[in-house]
N, C-alpha and C positions, 0 to 999 in steps of 0.2 A: 504494500500500500504506500503511495507517495507520502512523504513527510508532510505533516500538517493537515492531511485530509481528515475531515470529521468521520468518526466511526458511528455508524447507525446502530445503536444499541439502546433503545428506550427502556426505562425501568418498568418493572411489572406494575399493573394497575393498582394493586394494594399498596405498593410502596409509594406511588404518587399520591394517593389519598392520605396515607399516613404522614407524608411530608407536608401536605397542605394543612392538615389539622395541627401538626406540631408547630409549624411556622406561625399560624394564626395565634396559637396559644402563647407564643413568646412575644407578641406585639399587641400592646394595649390599644393601638389605633385601629386594629382590625377587630370588628365586633361580630361579624358573621361571615360565613363562607358557604356558598351554595354551588353545587355541581348541577349543570343543566344539560339538556339536549341528549345526544346519543349515549354518552357515558353514564347518564342517569337513568337510562332505560334498560333494565336487565334483559329485555327481549330483543333489543336492537343489535344487529350484527356489528362487530367492531374488528379492527385489524391493527397492526402496529402503527399505522399512520392516522388512526382515529384520534382527533384532538380532544383536549379537555376544555370544556366551556365552563369557566369559573367566574362567579360573581363574588366580589369582595365588598361588603358594606363597611365603610371606614368613616372615621370621625373627621378626617381632613383630606378630601379628594386631591386638592392641589399639591399637598406634600408628596403624594405618591406620583403625581404627574410630573412635577418639576425635577425630582430626583429618582431616576428609574434604576438606580443601582440595586434595588431590592429584587429585581428580576433575576439577578445572578444567584440568588439564594436557592434557585431550583436547578442550577447547572450553568455551564458556559453558554452564553447567549450567542446564537448565530446571527439572527437578524430579527428586527421588530417592525411591525406595521403599527403606526400610531394614529388613533382617532383623536380629534381635539376634544376639549372639555365642552360639554353642552348642558344646558339646563334640562332637568328632568324631574317632574313630580314634586316641585318645591325644593329640590336640591340640585346636585350636579352629578354628571357621570362622564366617563371616558373609557376607552378600551386600548389595551396593548396586546396585539396579536403576536405572540412570541414563539419563535422557532428556536429550539435549543440544538446544540451541536450533536448531541447523542440521538436525535430523532424525536425527542419529546416535544410536543407542541401544546401550549396552553394559551387559550384565548381569554385573557383577563378582562373582565368588565368591572370597573370600580364605581360604586354608587355611594353617595352620601347616605348615612344611616337613616335619615328621614325618608329617603325614597322607598326603601324596603318597608319601613314602618307604615308609610302611607298606602302602599300596595296591599299590605295585609289588612288594613282597615277598609279599603275601598270595596272589597268583595268581588274584584275582577282581576284576573291574571293577565299581564301583558304576554305577548307571544313568546318572549324569551324565557318565561317561566311556564307558560301553558304547554310548551313543547315537552315538558317533563323536567323535574328537578328533585334534588335530594339535599337536605340540610346537613352539612358536615360540621359546622360550628355555629352556635348562636348563643352569645354570652349574655344577651339582654332580652331574649324572647322577641326579637324583632320580627321573626317569621311566624309568631303565634297568630293564628287566624288566616293564614294563607290557604286558599282553596286547593283542593286536589286538582292536578292538571288533567285536562280533558284529552291532551295529546292531539288535539285537532288544529293546533297552530299550523299555519301554512297549508292547510287543506283548502283548495279553491272552491268557491261557490260555482254552481252552474251558470254559464254566461246567458245573458239575455240575447234575443235575436239580434238586437242592434250591436251588442258587443261582439257577437260572432261575425257579423257581416263587416264590422269595422276592422277586425283582425284580418279578414280575407283581403280587404281593400288595401290595408297598410302593407301587407305582404306583397301583393301584386305591384303596388306603387314602388316598393323598394327594388323590385326586379328591373324597373326601367333605369335606375341608377347603375345597377350592375352592368347592364347593356352599354350604357354610355361610357363607363370607365373601361370596359373591355375593348370597345371600339377605339378608344384613345390609347390603348396599351398602357393603362395606368393601373398597375397591379394592386398597390396597397389599398386605395379606396374601393376597388372592385372587391377585394377580399373582405374589407370591413362590411360592406353592404350585403355581400353574399353569406359569409360565414358568421358574422355577428348579428346583423339586423334580421336577415331573412331566416336564419337557422336558429341561432341562440335565443333570439327574442321571440320571433313569430311562430316558426315551426315548432319550437320546443313547447310553447304554450298550447298549440293545437294538439300536440302529442300528449301533453298532460291532460287535456280534456278527454282525449280518447281513453286514457288509462282510468280516469275518474268515472267514465260511463260504465266501465267494467267493475269498478270498485265501489259503486254506490256513493261516490263523492265523499270518500273517507280516507284517501291516500295522501299523506303529506307530500308536497312538492319539494324536492331537494334542489339546492342551488346548482346552477350551471348544467343541469341535466344529469347529475350524479345518480347512478342506479337505473337509468333508462334502459340499458341493455337487458337487465334482468326482468324488467316490467313490460317491455314491448314484445309483440309477436316476433319470433326470430326472422321471419321473412321481411317484416317492416324494418327491423334493425339492419338487415343486409342491404336493403335499398338505401337506408340512411347513410351507411358507410360509403356507398358509391357516389354520394353527392359531394364528397370531399376530394379535392384535386390539389395538384402541386402548383407550380408557378406558370405553366404554359397557358397562353391565352385561349387556345382552342379547347384544351381540357377544361378550362373554367367556363367556357360557353356550354360545354356538355354538362358540367356540374350544375350550372344555372337551370337548364331545362329539366334535369333530373330532380332538382330541388322543387321546382314548380309542380312536376308530375306527382311527387310524393306528397307535397302539401295538399294538392287537389284531392288525391285519393283519401287521405286522412280526413280532410275537412268535409268531404261528401259523407263519409261514414259518421263523423261526429254530428253533422247536420241532420242526418237521417234519424239518429238516436234521440236528438233533441227536438225534432219536428221542424227544422229549419231547411230552407231550400238554398243550395249552393248557387252562387251567381255565375252560372256557366257562360252566359253571354259576355259578361265582363272578362272572365278568364280567357275566353277565345279571342277577344279583341286585344288584350294585353299580349297574348302569345304571338299573335300575328305581328304586332308592333316589334316584339323582341326579335322575331325572325327577320323582319325588315332591317333592323339595325345590324343584325349579324351579317346580312348580305351586302351592306354598304362597303364600298372600297375604303380602306383606312386612309 
């Protein structure tokens, strides 16, 4: 192994929890520690890359924000993503998304103690607790009264017909940008519109609606499409894989039309299940426009 290369060897789950509890016990400013999300759900699948979503209720948020040396208490820090301090529920909060050299990843959210106390009194859980939580430390009973999580956070509601048609039109409109950029031989914006806007934003949402129609609108949506491969029909996933291309302009034209074909197929199925008509006439006009741009001399 090259000198200086970090060794991926994250500590066992029990050891991480023990360290969090012990660390909080030694610091008077830390009044409560809550574990949330996947690691707080005994039924959720985890692997060595599964992060720890940890909420720290502290007496002085700014102290922990201004001096982040405390992050090293859990190991050598590799890199940190920092969210700014924001007002929340009568207090303040911020986040330090922390990747450690040994592979441990802890997403620290720091709240003023009043934030947790207020949530416990309000009788309604925010998404970051309703997704699931476990109280590891609570020195002052701040979490007393917290509702049990429904684990329905991030489960989408069925779209209205207007929302369904709007998504279709936004997707098709984005395709015209891809065509323009491909004709110009402008790869980066073409990739942005095709792979980010059309697929990651629009197609992914339509695919999530397809999954929800099979799951009675009870399946939480993961960020960035995580877990889609396991939830989609294998044939649909194989088609999705074919919509990704390299840097060649012609292969990206093919990927564009493959993406439109897949979106159309999924959207028609979703529409049928929800009682909505897919706008085939609009789809046809847009596709003819795309073919026309593809046929233009550069």
